[in-house]
C-alpha positions, 0 to 999 in steps of 0.5 A: 057485842051488839051490831051497833057496837060492832059497826063502831069498832068497824069504823074505828078500825077501818077509818071510815069517815061515818058509821053509815059507811062502816055499817054498808061495809058489815052489811056487805061482808054478811051478805057477801059470805051468805050468798056464797054459803048459799051457793054452797061455796067456801070462804077462807080468810087466811088467818081468820078462819074458814066459812062452809057448809055441811050436810047434815044427815036426817035424824030421828029421836024421842022427845024425853018423857013422852012417847012422841018421836020426831024426825028432823029432815036432812039439810045443809048447815053453815059452819065456821073452823077458826083460823091458827092466827086468830086462835093464838091471837084470842088465847094469848090475849 
């Protein structure tokens, strides 16, 4: 599903008067979750899931087929844990 198709779905389900209003709502949601994750806050939507961040340790490895090695620096990564209600609905669809 593309973003445009998702916006149309949000417009239909949210009963927005226009695609522009639905797109504004989608953008507000995405921007809000992003802002919370940048602050390392957790966003829990009961029944849907939880957006959070995790600290990933530094990692080193070898490039296959060569003698080259690399090191990936430690960083913070976004994480999503699906909620039970959403998991059950999708499983029974």
